[in-house]
Structures are given as structure tokens and as C-alpha cells.
C-alpha positions in Angstrom: 21.8 -31.9 -46.0 19.9 -35.3 -45.9 17.9 -35.8 -49.1 14.5 -36.3 -47.4 11.1 -34.9 -48.4 10.3 -31.4 -47.3 7.4 -32.7 -45.2 9.7 -34.9 -43.1 12.1 -31.9 -42.8 9.3 -29.8 -41.4 8.5 -32.5 -38.8 12.2 -32.7 -37.8 12.2 -28.9 -37.3 9.1 -29.3 -35.0 6.9 -27.1 -37.2 4.3 -29.8 -38.0 3.2 -33.2 -36.7 3.0 -36.5 -38.6 -0.8 -36.3 -38.6 -0.7 -32.8 -40.1 1.7 -34.0 -42.8 -0.7 -36.8 -43.7 -3.6 -34.3 -43.9 -1.6 -32.0 -46.3 -0.6 -35.0 -48.5 -4.3 -36.1 -48.6 -5.4 -32.6 -49.7 -2.6 -32.6 -52.4 -3.8 -35.9 -53.6 -7.4 -34.6 -53.8 -6.2 -31.6 -55.9 -5.0 -34.1 -58.5 -1.6 -32.4 -58.8 -3.1 -28.9 -59.4 -1.7 -27.6 -56.1 1.8 -27.7 -54.8 2.7 -29.1 -51.3 3.9 -25.6 -50.2 0.8 -23.8 -51.3 -1.5 -26.3 -49.4 0.5 -26.2 -46.1 0.5 -22.4 -46.1 -3.2 -22.2 -47.0 -3.9 -24.5 -44.0 -1.9 -22.1 -41.8 0.2 -24.9 -40.4 3.4 -22.8 -41.2 3.9 -19.3 -42.4 5.2 -18.5 -45.9 8.5 -17.4 -44.4 8.9 -20.5 -42.3 8.3 -22.8 -45.3 10.6 -20.9 -47.6 13.4 -20.8 -45.0 13.2 -24.6 -44.4 13.0 -25.3 -48.2 16.1 -23.1 -48.8 18.0 -24.9 -46.0 17.0 -28.3 -47.6 18.1 -27.2 -51.1 21.3 -25.6 -49.6 20.6 -22.2 -51.2 20.4 -18.8 -49.4 17.1 -17.4 -48.2 16.4 -13.7 -48.7 13.7 -11.5 -47.2 12.7 -9.4 -50.3 10.5 -7.1 -48.2 13.5 -5.8 -46.3 16.1 -6.2 -49.1 17.3 -3.0 -50.8 16.2 -3.5 -54.5 18.2 -1.4 -57.0 16.1 -0.3 -60.1 18.9 -0.7 -62.6 19.5 -4.3 -61.5 15.8 -5.2 -61.2 15.3 -4.0 -64.8 17.7 -6.6 -66.2 14.6 -8.9 -66.2 11.7 -7.5 -68.3 8.4 -7.0 -66.3 6.4 -9.6 -68.2 9.1 -12.3 -67.6 9.4 -11.3 -63.9 5.6 -11.7 -63.5 5.5 -14.9 -65.6 8.0 -16.8 -63.3 7.5 -14.6 -60.2 11.2 -13.7 -60.0 13.1 -10.5 -59.2 16.8 -9.6 -59.7 18.7 -8.9 -56.5 22.3 -8.4 -57.5 24.7 -8.4 -60.5 28.4 -9.1 -60.4 30.0 -9.2 -63.9 27.9 -11.6 -65.9 26.3 -13.3 -62.9 22.8 -12.3 -61.9 21.4 -13.3 -58.5 17.6 -13.8 -58.7 15.0 -14.3 -56.0 12.4 -17.1 -56.7 9.9 -19.2 -54.8 10.5 -22.1 -57.1 14.3 -22.8 -57.4 13.7 -26.2 -59.1 12.1 -24.5 -62.2 15.0 -25.0 -64.7 12.8 -23.7 -67.6 12.7 -20.3 -65.8 16.5 -20.4 -65.3 17.2 -21.2 -69.0 14.7 -18.5 -70.1 16.3 -15.9 -67.8 19.8 -16.9 -69.0 18.7 -16.4 -72.7 16.9 -13.1 -72.0 19.6 -11.5 -69.7 22.7 -13.0 -71.2 23.9 -13.7 -67.7 24.5 -16.9 -65.7 21.7 -17.2 -63.1 22.0 -17.9 -59.4 18.7 -18.6 -57.6 18.0 -17.4 -54.0 14.9 -18.5 -52.1 12.2 -16.0 -51.2 8.5 -16.1 -50.5 6.0 -15.8 -53.3 4.2 -12.8 -51.7 7.4 -10.8 -51.0 8.5 -11.3 -54.7 5.1 -10.2 -56.0 5.3 -7.1 -53.8 8.8 -6.3 -55.0 7.8 -6.7 -58.6 4.8 -4.4 -58.1 6.8 -1.8 -56.3 9.8 -1.7 -58.7 8.2 -1.9 -62.1 5.2 0.4 -61.4 7.5 3.4 -60.8 7.2 5.8 -63.7 4.3 3.8 -65.3 1.6 5.9 -63.6 2.7 9.1 -65.4 2.4 7.4 -68.8 -1.1 6.1 -67.8 -2.3 9.6 -66.8 -0.9 11.0 -70.1 -2.6 8.2 -72.1 -6.0 8.8 -70.3 -5.8 12.6 -70.8 -5.0 12.2 -74.5 -7.9 9.7 -74.9 -10.3 12.2 -73.2 -9.3 14.9 -75.7 -9.8 12.4 -78.6 -13.2 11.4 -77.3 -14.4 15.1 -77.6 -13.9 14.9 -81.3 -15.6 11.4 -81.8 -19.3 10.9 -82.5 -21.6 8.9 -80.2 -21.7 6.1 -82.8 -17.9 5.8 -82.7 -17.9 5.8 -78.9 -20.5 2.9 -78.8 -18.4 1.0 -81.4 -15.4 1.3 -79.1 -17.2 0.0 -76.0 -16.2 -3.7 -76.4 -15.3 -5.6 -73.2 -11.6 -5.9 -74.3 -11.3 -2.2 -75.0 -12.9 -1.3 -71.7 -10.4 -3.6 -69.7 -7.5 -1.9 -71.5 -9.0 1.6 -71.4 -6.5 4.2 -69.9 -9.1 5.3 -67.2 -9.5 1.7 -66.1 -5.7 1.3 -65.8 -5.5 4.7 -63.9 -8.1 3.5 -61.4 -6.2 0.3 -60.8 -2.8 2.2 -60.6 -4.2 4.6 -57.9 -5.2 1.6 -55.7 -1.9 -0.2 -56.3 0.3 2.8 -55.6 -1.6 3.7 -52.5 -1.4 0.2 -51.1 2.4 0.0 -51.8 2.8 3.3 -49.9 1.0 1.7 -46.9 -2.0 4.2 -47.1 -5.2 3.6 -45.2 -7.4 6.0 -47.2 -7.5 7.5 -50.7 -9.1 10.9 -51.3 -10.1 11.8 -54.9 -11.0 15.5 -54.7 -12.5 17.6 -57.5 -11.6 21.3 -58.0 -12.4 23.8 -60.7 -9.2 23.3 -62.8 -7.8 20.0 -61.5 -8.5 16.8 -59.5 -6.2 16.2 -56.5 -5.5 12.7 -55.2 -4.2 12.4 -51.7 -3.5 9.4 -49.5 -3.4 9.0 -45.7 -0.1 7.5 -44.6 0.8 7.3 -40.9 -2.2 9.4 -40.1 -1.2 12.4 -42.4 -2.6 13.2 -45.8 0.1 13.4 -48.5 -0.4 14.2 -52.2 -0.2 11.2 -54.6 -0.9 13.0 -57.9 -2.8 15.8 -59.6 -5.0 15.0 -62.7 -6.7 17.1 -65.3 -10.3 18.1 -64.3 -11.5 16.5 -67.6 -10.7 13.0 -66.2 -12.7 13.4 -63.0 -16.1 12.3 -64.2 -14.7 9.2 -65.9 -12.6 8.2 -62.8 -15.5 8.6 -60.3 -17.8 6.7 -62.7 -15.3 3.8 -62.8 -15.1 3.6 -59.0 -18.9 3.9 -58.7 -19.4 1.0 -61.2 -16.8 -1.2 -59.3 -18.4 -0.5 -55.9 -22.0 -1.1 -57.0 -23.2 2.5 -56.8 -25.9 4.1 -59.0 -23.9 6.0 -61.7 -26.9 8.0 -62.8 -27.4 9.5 -59.3 -25.0 12.4 -58.6 -27.0 14.5 -56.2 -26.9 12.4 -53.0 -24.1 10.6 -51.1 -23.6 6.9 -51.8 -21.6 4.0 -50.2 -20.3 0.9 -51.8 -17.7 -1.9 -51.6 -15.2 -3.3 -54.0 -12.1 -5.5 -54.0 -8.8 -5.7 -55.9 -5.7 -7.9 -55.9 -2.4 -6.1 -55.5 0.9 -7.9 -55.5 -0.8 -11.2 -54.4 -2.8 -9.6 -51.6 -6.6 -9.4 -51.8 -7.8 -5.9 -50.7 -11.3 -5.1 -49.5 -12.1 -1.5 -50.3 -14.9 0.6 -48.8 -16.0 3.5 -51.1 -17.8 6.6 -50.1 -19.1 9.2 -52.6 -20.1 12.8 -51.7 -21.4 15.4 -54.1 -19.4 18.7 -53.8 -19.4 22.0 -55.7 -17.1 20.9 -58.5 -18.1 17.2 -58.7 -18.2 14.0 -56.7 -15.6 13.5 -54.0 -14.6 9.8 -53.6 -12.9 8.4 -50.4 -11.7 4.8 -50.5 -10.8 3.1 -47.2 -8.3 0.3 -47.6 -9.4 -2.4 -45.1 -7.1 -5.0 -43.8 -8.1 -8.4 -45.3 -8.0 -12.0 -44.4 -4.5 -12.1 -46.1 -3.2 -10.0 -43.2 -2.9 -12.0 -40.0 -4.7 -10.9 -36.9 -2.2 -9.4 -34.5 -1.4 -11.0 -31.1 -2.0 -9.1 -27.9 1.8 -9.0 -27.4 2.1 -7.1 -30.8 -0.1 -4.1 -29.8 2.8 -2.0 -28.6 1.7 -2.0 -24.9 4.2 -1.4 -22.1 4.7 -4.5 -19.9 2.7 -2.7 -17.1 -0.3 -2.0 -19.4 0.0 -5.5 -21.0 -0.4 -7.2 -17.6 -3.5 -5.0 -16.8 -5.1 -5.7 -20.2 -4.5 -9.5 -19.9 -6.1 -9.5 -16.4 -9.2 -7.9 -18.0 -9.4 -10.7 -20.6 -9.5 -13.3 -17.8 -12.8 -12.0 -16.3 -15.6 -14.4 -17.3 -18.4 -11.9 -17.7 -18.8 -8.1 -18.0 -18.0 -5.3 -20.5 -14.5 -4.4 -21.7 -14.5 -1.2 -23.7 -11.8 0.1 -26.1 -12.1 3.8 -26.8 -10.4 6.5 -28.9 -11.0 8.6 -32.0 -11.5 7.2 -35.5 -8.4 5.4 -36.9 -6.8 4.9 -33.5 -6.5 1.1 -33.8 -9.5 0.2 -31.6 -10.6 -2.7 -33.9 -7.1 -4.1 -34.1 -7.0 -4.3 -30.3 -10.4 -6.0 -30.2 -9.4 -8.5 -32.8 -6.2 -9.3 -30.9 -8.2 -9.9 -27.8 -10.7 -12.1 -29.7 -7.8 -14.1 -31.2 -6.5 -14.7 -27.7 -9.9 -15.9 -26.4 -11.2 -17.9 -29.4 -10.8 -21.4 -28.0 -12.7 -24.5 -29.3 -14.8 -24.7 -26.1 -16.3 -21.2 -26.3 -18.8 -19.6 -28.7 -17.6 -16.2 -29.9 -20.0 -14.1 -32.0 -19.3 -10.6 -33.4 -21.6 -7.9 -34.9 -19.6 -5.4 -37.0 -20.0 -2.7 -39.6 -18.1 -3.7 -41.7 -16.4 -7.1 -40.9 -12.8 -5.9 -41.4 -10.9 -9.2 -40.9 -11.9 -12.8 -41.1 -10.9 -14.7 -37.9 -10.8 -18.5 -37.9 -13.3 -20.1 -35.5 -15.4 -17.0 -34.9 -18.9 -16.3 -36.1 -18.9 -12.8 -37.6 -22.1 -10.9 -38.5 -22.3 -8.0 -41.0 -24.6 -5.0 -40.3 -27.1 -4.2 -43.1 -29.2 -1.2 -42.2 -31.3 -1.3 -45.4 -32.4 -4.9 -44.7 -33.1 -4.2 -41.0 -29.9 -5.9 -39.7 -29.0 -3.1 -37.2 -26.7 -3.4 -34.2 -29.6 -3.7 -31.7 -31.6 -6.2 -33.9 -28.4 -8.3 -34.4 -27.6 -8.2 -30.7 -31.1 -9.4 -29.7 -30.8 -12.4 -32.0 -27.2 -13.1 -30.9 -28.4 -13.5 -27.3 -30.5 -16.4 -28.4 -27.5 -18.0 -30.1 -26.0 -19.3 -26.8 -22.9 -17.0 -26.9 -20.0 -17.0 -24.4 -18.2 -13.9 -25.8 -19.9 -11.1 -27.9 -18.0 -8.4 -29.7 -20.1 -5.3 -30.7 -18.3 -3.2 -33.3 -19.5 0.0 -31.8 -21.9 1.2 -29.1 -23.7 3.9 -31.2 -26.9 4.5 -29.3 -28.8 3.8 -26.1 -30.5 0.6 -27.4 -27.2 -1.0 -28.4 -25.5 0.0 -25.2 -28.3 -1.2 -23.0 -28.6 -4.6 -24.7 -24.8 -5.1 -24.5 -24.7 -4.2 -20.9 -27.7 -6.4 -20.0 -25.9 -9.2 -21.8 -22.8 -8.6 -19.6 -24.9 -8.6 -16.5 -26.5 -11.9 -17.5 -23.2 -13.7 -17.7 -21.6 -12.9 -21.0 -18.3 -11.3 -21.8 -18.9 -8.3 -24.1 -16.2 -6.4 -26.0 -17.0 -3.1 -27.7 -15.7 0.3 -28.8 -16.8 3.8 -28.1 -15.6 7.2 -29.4 -14.3 9.1 -26.4 -11.1 11.1 -25.6 -10.0 9.2 -22.5 -10.9 6.3 -20.3 -12.6 8.4 -17.6 -15.0 10.2 -19.9 -16.2 6.9 -21.3 -18.2 6.2 -18.2 -19.9 9.6 -18.3 -20.6 9.1 -22.1 -22.5 5.8 -21.4 -24.5 7.6 -18.7 -25.3 10.5 -21.0 -26.5 8.0 -23.6 -29.2 6.9 -21.2 -27.6 3.8 -19.5 -28.3 3.8 -15.7 -25.1 4.4 -13.7 -25.7 1.3 -11.5 -25.8 -0.9 -14.7 -22.5 0.6 -15.9 -20.9 0.0 -12.5 -22.0 -3.6 -12.1 -21.1 -4.7 -15.7 -17.8 -2.8 -16.4 -14.5 -4.8 -16.3 -12.2 -2.1 -17.7 -11.7 0.6 -20.3 -8.7 0.8 -22.7 -8.2 4.3 -24.2 -5.7 4.4 -27.0 -4.1 6.6 -29.7 -1.6 6.0 -32.5 1.6 7.9 -32.4 4.2 8.1 -35.2 7.6 6.5 -34.7 10.7 8.4 -35.7 12.7 7.2 -38.7 15.8 5.4 -37.2 17.9 6.4 -40.2 17.6 10.2 -39.9 16.3 11.2 -36.5 18.5 13.9 -34.9 19.6 14.2 -31.3 18.8 17.4 -29.3 18.6 18.5 -25.7 15.1 19.0 -24.2 14.1 22.6 -23.4 12.5 23.7 -20.0 9.1 23.7 -21.8 9.7 20.2 -23.1 10.7 19.1 -19.5 7.4 20.4 -18.2 5.4 18.5 -20.8 7.5 15.3 -20.2 7.0 15.6 -16.4 10.8 15.7 -15.6 12.9 18.3 -13.7 16.1 18.3 -15.9 17.1 18.4 -19.5 17.7 15.1 -21.3 18.7 13.9 -24.8 15.6 13.5 -27.0 15.2 13.2 -30.8 13.5 15.3 -33.5 12.4 14.3 -37.1 14.6 15.2 -40.1 13.5 13.4 -43.2 15.3 11.1 -45.7 14.5 8.9 -48.7 13.7 5.9 -46.4 10.8 7.8 -44.8 9.8 9.8 -47.9 11.1 13.0 -46.3 8.6 12.8 -43.4 11.0 12.0 -40.6 8.7 9.2 -39.4 8.3 5.5 -40.3 5.4 3.5 -39.0 3.1 4.1 -35.9 2.8 2.5 -32.5 -0.1 2.6 -30.0 -0.2 4.3 -26.6 -2.7 3.1 -24.0 -4.5 4.2 -20.8 -6.1 1.3 -19.0 -8.8 1.9 -16.3 -9.8 -1.0 -14.1 -13.3 -1.2 -12.5 -12.3 -1.9 -8.8 -15.0 -2.0 -6.0 -14.1 1.7 -5.2 -14.4 2.7 -8.8 -17.8 0.9 -9.1 -19.1 2.9 -6.0 -18.0 6.1 -7.6 -19.7 5.3 -10.9 -22.9 4.3 -9.1 -23.3 7.7 -7.7 -22.9 9.3 -11.2 -19.5 10.9 -10.5 -17.9 13.3 -12.9 -15.1 12.3 -15.3 -12.5 14.3 -13.2 -13.3 12.3 -10.0 -13.1 9.0 -12.0 -9.7 10.1 -13.5 -8.3 11.0 -10.1 -9.2 7.7 -8.6 -7.9 5.8 -11.6 -4.5 7.6 -11.2 -4.5 6.7 -7.5 -5.1 3.1 -8.4 -2.1 3.0 -10.8 -3.6 4.0 -14.2 -0.9 5.3 -16.4 -2.3 8.1 -18.6 -1.8 8.5 -22.3 0.5 11.5 -21.6 2.7 9.2 -19.4 3.0 6.6 -22.1 3.9 9.0 -24.9 6.3 10.8 -22.6 8.1 7.5 -22.0 8.4 7.0 -25.8 9.9 10.5 -26.2 12.5 9.7 -23.5 13.3 6.4 -25.1 13.9 8.2 -28.5 11.1 6.4 -30.3 9.0 9.5 -31.0 9.2 13.3 -30.9 7.9 16.2 -28.8 5.7 17.2 -31.8 3.9 13.9 -31.5 3.5 14.2 -27.7 1.8 17.6 -28.3 -0.3 16.4 -31.2 -1.6 13.3 -29.5 -2.2 14.5 -25.9 -2.2 18.3 -25.8 -5.1 19.8 -23.8 -5.8 23.3 -22.6 
């Protein structure tokens, strides 16, 4: 390998231009040596963390390893103590005799190599990995088993507090003691463990004799842990303080926001508090943050047929494009992907959201604040005076918001929004029921994307079976075929499923459809015409996934069953 600077190597690989390299070097110079070249180029989003690490590994002639997808073995990982692993951001991958292979994002750190050699008593071989992947691996491997000791410590402290006087408790309340308090560690551990298990929500539920903590993974609630009822008040108080709620008020629901860094990722958390019979129930929504890249339209899981229909909708210069489905069906992800596709330097894109879930480069995003009078309709009225080309409304909640959005579409803007309906056809009737005139819906509508999330079978343990006559009827086929059912293994935490994918139903507003909507047709008539015009229903999409062995009959019934 030629001994040339990493910047020149990136240019040779076609990943950056000479101008971009000079820009990075200038920023590095301005930081006065405080920031590394790699950190700056990744911050500027000129290359991804993986791309930079792979090129650096190639230049240094050492192997690159994807720690996120590498099978880490606890006994090998524990060769390096946790504080040392975190100090140097390293994780042990493999051990043969007295040789330890270690993943690092800084292979030129000889101090780290010498320190690791002294601590482990092994010769050290460095492999290249990304900083984020190593941090996630450290968090995942060293946290196992720690939560139990934190819960035990918190319970023991609670019992000791019962015997202490008020004066003793006040003496203990120094800032240092609070940061190291078991209940503080427990609150942190709950968020960390939930994020590592890819949860979207955390439920902290009080009962008479215990507190149950459940997390939503792949759409299902699974138990994370059970705590003593004596810890509940302290735990809820901790989350209320962090999210800016009034800790003295326990009779009415409250909402708040907080943030936490887990394994190098900054999480934005939305906290909801609800008084129940045995205490306050807390639900924490883990929102995707700016650290998580906005998905591309090609990554939404659409079939090629649906993808082409969706892209044709995005090309229309003015009108309303609606994405519909129940809560948690991925509507916002689809909208963000569409915005990412359309956010060009020559267009003004403005969003009004509650809350702003992801920060998108080059887009003006407004946050709703009901208490301050920043409502959807107030924000929309103001946005129309901001010379927009594309407007994204987080949700059409009422007649006022819907009417303003549709008037904006009629007056030459492209409006994207979401609505809570079961399918594409019933979306039209929902808008009319909300008070929007049918002719306004017909003249402004571009298309409607209805979607759901369906679980994907675990590839390691799914089991092949033959479809029954009842299955064939639901699948819309006339003969038995090989399909798969879930089993459960350690890789999928015994659920039989790993990850989710979206299924879509895309209705296009053709001239015939517009005429039907204008005369206030029922949802059944709209659905029949949509099918005639080539709209593939949700059932058709999930049926295809079952036949391809990607999901199960249970999921087909759960997602699309109707009487």
C-alpha cells in the first residue's frame, strides 16, 4: 500500500473531492488539533463511519471488522476490564493461545496496545472497527448481569432509608451522591437495556406488590424486569425530574422530554405520566434521533411495483400526498424518506411536526407547542407566508388543519401529511367526515399510501411447513405450497421473528377516481375502482411475503384480518 495521507486515499477511492478535502483540513486547522481528521470528515457527512474505517484499515493493511454483526463471546470480551475497554474504546474479538485480537478505531495508539498487553498478559493484534460499533458492543457485553446488582443495591438502599432520620437524608443529598445513587443508576440502566434490545417504548407499570417494566420490541410488549413496589415512587420521581415535569403533582397526567447518550448514540425520549390506582404509570417513547440517518425511499421495503407508483406521486408539483395507518406503522419514516428525496437546494421545504423526530439537513422544521399557541393550524397559516414549495404536516388532526393543508395544495404547493385510517379508500371518506368538501379533496389529492409493519421471520430458526386449505384461501391461491412458521432461538430472543418490514397499498387519484370522490362515493366504491386501476391491497403484499418465506400466516392474519 502506498504511504499516502488518508485524505488522498479517499480521493483515489472516489469518496471525496479535492475541494472537500481542503475544507476538512481547514476545519481541522481551526480546531487547533482538538479534533481528528476522521471525526471531522464523518461529522461533515462526506463519508460514513464504515466507509472511513474500511479505507483506513486498507491503508494500514489491517483487517476491518463489523462489530455490530460479529459474534462477541462474553468470556473473550471479559479479558479486558470494562473501565479499560471504555477508556481506549476497544473490545476483544478472539483469543488463540496468548494472542488476543482486539477491535479499535485508533490502531496507531501504541499506549493502548502496551496497556492492554500489561493488563491481559497477551500479545495484542489490532483490527479496525468503527467507534460507534465498538461503543455499542461494550455497552451490550459489559451491561449483562449489572442490572440485577443495581436493582439489589437500590432495594437495599430503600430499606436503609426507612430507618434514617430526615436530617441524615438531607446530609446525604450531595450532588456526587445523587449521581451515584442506585435509583439514578437504575433509571439509566432501564433506558440503556431497552435501547440495546431495539425497543421503541418503555412501560413502567405500578401494581400493589410489584412494579413491572415492559418494552415494545417488533410491535410486541415483552417483560424487561420486575421491581419491588417500594422502588416505584423514587423511579417515577427520577424520570419526572429528568423530563421537566412537576414532581409535586401526582393527580393529573403530564408530558415531558429528556435525552440520554447510550453507546455513543444520542437518544431523544418522550415521557408520558398517567396516575393509576397503585401509582403513576410512566411510558417512555424512544425517538429516532439525528444520529440515525434518514432512510432512502428505496429502503422502505416497497415492492418494485409499489415503489414505481410512489415515486410517480413524488414527481407531481402540487397537491396532497397522504400516508395513512395506525400508530407505530412507520408513517413518519415514509414521509421523511420522501422529504429526503425532494429536499434540493432550489426548493423551500418546511415541516410542522409534534414532535420533530429526526433532524433533516436543509429542511426548516417547526415544533408544535400547544401551550404557547403554536398549533398545527396556526403554524400552517404562518408557513403559507414563508414562500414554501413543499409543506409537511405531521398529522391532519382536525377540520381546520385539513382545510388549510388542502387549500395550500390547491394554490400550488406540494403538501405531505399523515392520517390515522385503516386503508387507502377510507382515507377519502375520513377527510369528508372531518368537514372538507368532497370537490376540494378530489381536486387536491395526488395519492394515498396506506401501510402497516409486519414482523420478519428469524432466518436462523424458521420452520418449513405446507399450507392448509384455510391458508390457501387467505393467501388467494388454489393449491398448497411451502411456507414457514416461527420457532424461536437465542438469536431472536425466542420470539421466532427478527426485525420488521413495511407493507403498502398505494391509491392514485386518476381522473375517474376524482369524479368518484367529487360525488361523495363510499369507501367500498373507491376501493373497487382502485383495484381495477391496479392498486395492490395490503393483503396482496403480505400474502406475497408469506409465499416468499419472509413472514408467517400468523402475521398475515394479525395485520390484515377483517370480518
